[in-house]
N, C-alpha and C positions, 0 to 999 in steps of 0.2 A: 492532778497537774494545775500546776499555779500558774495564771497568765505572767505575774510578774516576775519569776523565778525566772521564765522562758525567757524576756522580755529583757532581763538584765545578763543570763548568761548568756545572751544572742551578742548582745554588746560588749561582753566581757570577753566571748571567744573571737569575736574579730578585732577587739583594738591588740589581745596576746596573740594571734595569728600574724598581724602584720607587724607586727615586735620581733617576734621569731621569724618572720621572712622576711626582715629585712637586715636582722642583724647574720643569718645563712648567708647572705649572699658576698658578705665579707671576705679577708684572706685567709680566715681559719674556718668557714663554711658554719659547718651545723653543729662545729664543737667547740661554737664561741660561747664565751663565760655568759653574754645577754641571751643566745638562743638557747644556751641550758638551761638558764634563772626561768625564760619564757615558756619553755617543754614545760618544767616542771609546775607552774601555775596552772597550765593546760591540762598536765596527768592527773594533778590531785586536785585543784580546788574547780575546774571550770568545765569540762568534760563530764564527767561522773553526775554531775548534779542534774546535767542537761538529760544524760539517758536515764537518770530514772525518774524524769517527767512523763515517759512515755513507756516503763514497763513496769509492772506490780513488783512492789517492796515485799518479796517471799522471807524474807530472812527473821528471826527473833528477837533481833537487837531492833529498837526502834531509828528512826530514819533520821528525825530531829530536821524534817520538812521545814517547821516554820519560822526557823533560821537562816537558811538558804538564803531570801535575800538582802540582809546585811554580808553573809561571805560573798555574794557576788559583787555588793557595792563597794565591799572593802578588795576586792581582786582589782575593779577597775580604779578603785583610786590608789592602790599599789601600783598601777602602771601608769596612773600619770606623766610621773618622772621619766619614764622612759619615751614618754609621745613627747612632750616638751621638748627636749632636745633634740635637735636634730639628729639622727646617728648620722657617722659616716658613711657615704655609700660607698664601695670600694669593687673594684673589680669581683665579675660573676666566678665560679671557680672554687673550688677546695685547696685548703690549704699541698703543699706538697714541698718537696726536696727544694722548691725554689728560696722556699721560706724559712725552714729548718734544715741548717748545713749541719752535715752530722761528721763526724772526727772518726773515724774508722780504724781500726786496728793502730791507734797509737797512742795506747796506754801503757803497752807492755803491759808482762807477766802481774804489776799489782791491781790489774783490773780484775783478776782471780777473787782477790778478798771480798767481791761483789757477792761471793758463795756462800760465805756466812753467813751475812744476815740472812740472806730466803733460807740457808737450814735451818739457820736458829729460827725464822716464823714459822715454817713447816713443822719444825719437831712440836713449837708450843702448842699451834692448832692441833697436832696429834695426841698430845700429853691432854688439851679438852676432848678431845673425840673418846679417848678412853674413859676419863671421867663421865660421859656420856655428853655430852654438848655435839647432838645430834637429831635433826628433825625433833625438837624441841623435847628433848626426853630430858635435860639434866634444866633444873629451875633455882639450882641453888648456886652464889656466886664462887668460884676456883677460889684455893689458899695454897698461898707456898712459904712454907718456915713457917705455919700459924698466921700468917698476914693477908689479910684480904686486900688490903693497897700495895703491898709490894707486891700481888699475884696480877694487880692491875696494872700499874705503872710496867714492871715486865712485861704485861700483856699487850701493852703496847706495839711489840716489834711483833704479832702479830697482823697487823695493821700496815706498819710502814716497809714491811721489807719488799713489796711487788715491784718499787724504782727499782731495786738494783737486780733482776733477772730482765726488766726493759733495759738497763745501762747495759748488762752483756749482750744482750740481744742486737744492738744497734751502733755500739761504742769498741766494740773490740774485734781481734783479728777470727778467723775462720772458723777456728777451734773454738773460741768462746762464744762467737753467737751463737754456732751451735747447742752450745750447753745452755746459754739465756734461753732460746726457743724451748727446750725441752723440760727445763725448769718452770718454761713458761703452761706449758703444756700436761706438767706434771701436777703443779697445782690448778689448775683449770678441773683437774680429773678429780682434785682432791675435794675441790667446791663442789662438783657433783655428789659426791661420796656424802657429804655432808647432811644434804638434802635440805640445806635451811633456804630458803627462797630467796632470802636477802642478797647471800650470799653467794649464790648463783648468779642471780639478774646481773649484780654488779659486777662479778668478773668478766662478765660478757659483755659490760657496758663499759670498763675500763680497759679491756682490746678492743673495743671497737673503736673507742676514741684512741686509740695509738696508733692501733693501723691508719686510721684516716690521716692523722698527722704525717705518719710515713709515706704518704702520696695513693694509699689504698680505697677504690671509689668502687661502695657499695651499689649492686645493681637493684631495680625492684624488684625483683624475687629475693632475691638476700634481705631485703627488706622486710617483706613480708612473711620469710621464713624467719626473720627475725620476733616479726611480732607474734607469729604462731607458736614460734617455744617462750615467747614470754606471758604468753595465756596459759600455754603447759606448766608453767613452772609455777604459776600464780594459783590458777585454779585448781591443776592435780595433785603438783608434790605439796602444794598446803593442807590435801589431805590426806596424807603419809602418817602426823602425829599419831590416831589412834591403833593401829597398825603396826607402828613401830613401837606402842608403850606395849604389848602383846608378844613382842617377840624378843626382847629383851629379857635380862634376867639380873639377880640381884648381884652373879657372878661377874657376869659380863654383861655392861649397861650402855654396850652400843650392839650398832650391826654389822653385820660381815658384810663385805658385797655382794655375797649371793643373794643375802636377806635383802640388801635393798633393791637388786634387781629385781624379786617377786616383790616385793612390797610396791613398788613402782608399778609391776604387771599388774598386779590385783588392783588399785587405786585407779588405774586407768580401764579395767574391763569394766569393776563397778562404775565408774561414771558413765562411760557407751552406754551401757545396758541400764541405767536410769534417765538416759533422753532419747529412748529409740521410740516414744511416741511426738506423736505432730503439736503436739501442747508443751512438749517440753524436749524441741529437740538438741542434743549434744553440744553442738558447736553455739546455741543460744544459751543453755545453763552456764555453759564456761565463760563466755562473756558476761554472764550475769556476774558469776562468782570473781571473775577478774575486776571490774566495777564496782562490785562491792569492796574487794579489796584495797580500790583505788581511790575509795568515797571518805577521803580524808577531810572531806567540807561537814561531815555528819559531826563529829566532834568539833569541828571551829562554829558550827553554825548552835552546836547547845550551850557552848561558853560564849557567842557574840551575842545571843539572846537572852540570858542571863549574867548581862555585866547591864549595871551595876548593882539589878538586885541581889542576885548572890553572893558573882565574884565585882567584888568593889576594882575602881581605877586603882592601879599601881603607882602611876604615875613616873617610870623611870626606873623603878625599884629592878624590877628583874635584869636590869641590864647591867647591874653591877657585878653582875658574878662572871662579866668577862675579866676583869682588870684581876682576878682573882682563879679564873679555871685553868691556865698554863703550869701552875704551881700544884705539885704532884699530891694525892691526899696521904701519900706515905710521911710526905714531911708536916702536911698539916692534916691532922684528922681527921679535926673538926671543922670542916673546909664546909659552907652548904653544899648540898648537893645540887647540880642542874634539874634534877630531876621534880624540886619541887614544883616547877614548871609545866611539869607536864601534869600531875598531881592536882592539878584544878578541875581537869576533867571528871575527876570521881565525884565532886561538888555535885556536877549538875548532868550525871550520866549514870546514875545507879542502878537503872537494870542493865548496863553491862558487864562484862568481868574482863577483869585487867587493865590497865592503863592505858586508853587513846592517847596518840597525839594530839598536842594544844594547834601546835603549827606554824606559822609565820607570819600570818594575816591576825588570827586567833589574837595571839602574845603581843601584837604590836596594839591592838585595838582595845583589849582590856587593859595597858597601859592608859590608854585618854584618848580613845574615839578614835574616828578616822582623820584627825591632824598627825598621830602617833603614826598611822596607816604610810598616812603621804609623806611624811619624814623618812619612814624607815625603807619607802620606795627609792626614795631619792642617795641614802644613803647604800643602798641594795649596788644602784643604777653605777654611781662610781667607783666601787669597790668593782662590779664587771667590767668599767670602762679603763680603771686603771691597771685591769688583770689582766688584759687583751693588748691593752698598750709597752706593759711586759715581754708577754711570750712576742712581741713582732719586734723589738729591739734587738736588731742584730749584732750589736757591740759586747751583750751580755753571753753568759756561758748559757747558752741555748741549749744545750745535752741535757742540763741539769734540771730545765725546768722541764724541757719533753718530755723525761721520765718521771716526774713529778707531778706534772699536770693532770694525769687521768685519777690518781685519787683526790685530786683536786674538785674535781667533777662530780663527786658525790654530795659532799656538800652545797656548789653549787646549785644543783637540779633540784635537790630535797628539799620542795615547799611544804613539805610534809614537816619538817625538824622545823623545833622552834628558832627565832634569828637569832636568842640568845646564844642555841646550841651550835648554830651555822658561823658566829663570828668566833666562838670558840676555840672551835674547830680549826677556823682561817689560821688563828695565831697560833696553835701548834703545828700547819703544815710549814708557816715562816720558821719557827725555831727547826721545822725538820730538815729545810733544805738550805739552811745555812750552816745545819750538819751534814747535808749532804754534800753541801758546795765544800765543805773541808775535807769530806771524806776523796772526792774526789781528785784535790789538788792534792790529797797526803798519795795517794799512789802514785803521781805522775810524779812527786819527789820535788816539787816546785810551786812556788806559792804566786807566782805568776804565769798561766797556763796561757799559749799564741799556738796559733796553728797558721802555717803560712799558708799551706793548701787546705785547699774545702773540696770534701768526696762526698759525691752524690748516690746515698747507699738505696738498698731495697728500692732501687726505680723499678723493680719489676714485681714488688712484691715483700711479704715474709716468707712465704713458702721457702725458699732456698737460698742461704748466704751467699753474698757475690766473696769471689777468693782476693788472696791478699794481692 
């Protein structure tokens, strides 16, 4: 237990908790960009380091506690711009149909075209699953017509198809909404079938953001249930790869639905059996494993305490990749990889297997000490405020932003991603929003979309679509 780490951790915890609480009281509630950004810093950089000051470290990898004071100072400095600027104090309450006006059933039969990108996205993911992309079974990049770059380019549909079934679910007529909800449910079942923690958690997270925008309010019991689901996915689903490796064969490199159920059951049973004594109660073990997986301050600590002795200052060079990141590698095969920023952790974490995330704070720090961290925080704050203002501008086509925003939240909350990675993904999202905007206007058959009537949809939730 380090006194400096605890003091700095408490200061950072109070600061970012205040930022989160203040932002969550705005018209967008907990799904506002600033609220999500604060949640990311708390989840990955503040809460786990504090947790491990009071729990024994029983894992085979080094904890790198020595650099935690630098990480927590970085978290504090990152939050200063958020504290300096007086956040707009909006009325209490969550976002509802009063903010997002849905144009229900006015897109005609053209909205059925939304089914095509969804089927294409699910088809690509099924193709990957057949190749073995399930429960970390596959380790090689997919190839399409002999090209990895082309496979990566086409594979983007597997990330950007979600807004299309969201559009069906809220903008279509009664039949289209039912199809949209059915595709939504099918996608959720498929994400669970993959046994990928990341895919499972972010599907649930995207869905929570979406239904919150629709006006659905989660109860405390439901939030507790979501917390236990997150612990289950991180702590138990994360232990399925070993059994999965034993179950697959070269002829059939993926798991059947029956095998998935059996493996999850065996993993859960062995996990519960390992925590039957008082010293290692299974719930404590589950929380420990969850905090271990969320403890990305570990790699940030290893990086920051070795700057500039092992890792030299980059003075903004890492951010140059933002300008060419949107260019597909298929058209520029020699394009530098964003993964180079991740690779710096291998220089200072030799006892680890794989590549650990550098993260936003560590990347900013290695570019120029805490000065870069401060200005990086200012940039993040301005971007979050800009996104929130765009979402609340009623003269825009809000239904487009409504459908796309759930996938934006992934890089907003992802503090463990490099800032370069987050900004690059933000540029891709801007391009996608423009294409989605053209798509919606195309299916309307006009370039100027105007709706004289405002319809409040799904006022009672999303379980049963309203009638025409």
